[in-house]
C-alpha positions, 0 to 999 in steps of 0.5 A: 277779631274779624267781622263776617257779614252773612250776605258776603257768603251768598254769592259763591263762585264755585263748589269749594266756596259753597262747601266752605260756606256750608261748613262755616254755618254748620259749625257756627252753632257750636258743640252738640251731642249727636244721637243715633235715631233708631227706627223700623218700618212695617216690614221690619227693616231697621234704620239707624241714623245720626242726628245732631239737632235734638233739643229739649222742648218741655218737661211736662209733658216731656217733649223733644224736637229734632230738625230734618232736612227737606224731603226732596230725596229718600229719608228713611228715618222720616218715612219710618217715623211717619209709618211706625210712630215710635223711634229711639234716641241713643247717646253713644260713647266717643269711642264709637265715633267712626261707627256713628258717623258711618250711619250717615252714609246712603244705605239702601232701605233694606240694609240695616245700619245696625249691622253695617255700622256694627251696632247691636239692635235690641227692643226695649219695653212694648214699643216697636223701635230698635235701640242701640245696645251699646248706648248707656243712655237711650229712650223711646219717643212717640211721634206727635207731629212734623212742622214745616219751616217754610224759610228753607223747607226743613221739618221740625219733628215734635215727639214725646218721651215714653220710656228712658233706659239709663245706667244708674251711675249716670243718674244723680239722686236729684234727677240730673243726668250725668252725661259727663260720666259716660264719655259722650260723643260730641260734635261740631258740624257734620264731621268733627267729633270730640270728647269732653277732654277736647280730643277730636277728629274729623271724618270724611263724607260717609260712604256705605261699607267704607270705614271712615279714616281721620282727615 
């Protein structure tokens, strides 16, 4: 057992130490379920982006939160949600890890990650946001508000669940969602993906139109 003090990470000597610090704190919070967030702007341009910061806020009303990085650069998902007010959350299987990771690349606003990352966009219900056809579990969210976190400039998105689309075999009679039956994609940090059996792979920084190779 070793002790790592947070203040020891403050003074990094070079870029490699900065990257090591970021990797450590990005992975410290453990295994999460990443979701693909589907959005669309007023001109019909669709966007798909992977987020690992989705969490439950309450059941009545059904609220969920999601953390966004500071808007110091273009954030297409953030901009589309403010414009359209609706977005989808999509859970995809482990077999699509490379496709999901590629959505984090910096594509132009006019280029759809659905097409570039080989996902199928579909509309569900009456809401104007695209869903991932390949997702066995997905749902539509309605924008409530963004709350700025002053300590680091990140934003907390609060949204309300509108409609859930789920294959019956992934839903128990008592209302429990059986994620374990869908072989869900899991992640640790920004580039380490794994499944429930513990099989995992790390993928490099995503770049547009470059299929990720396992590190």
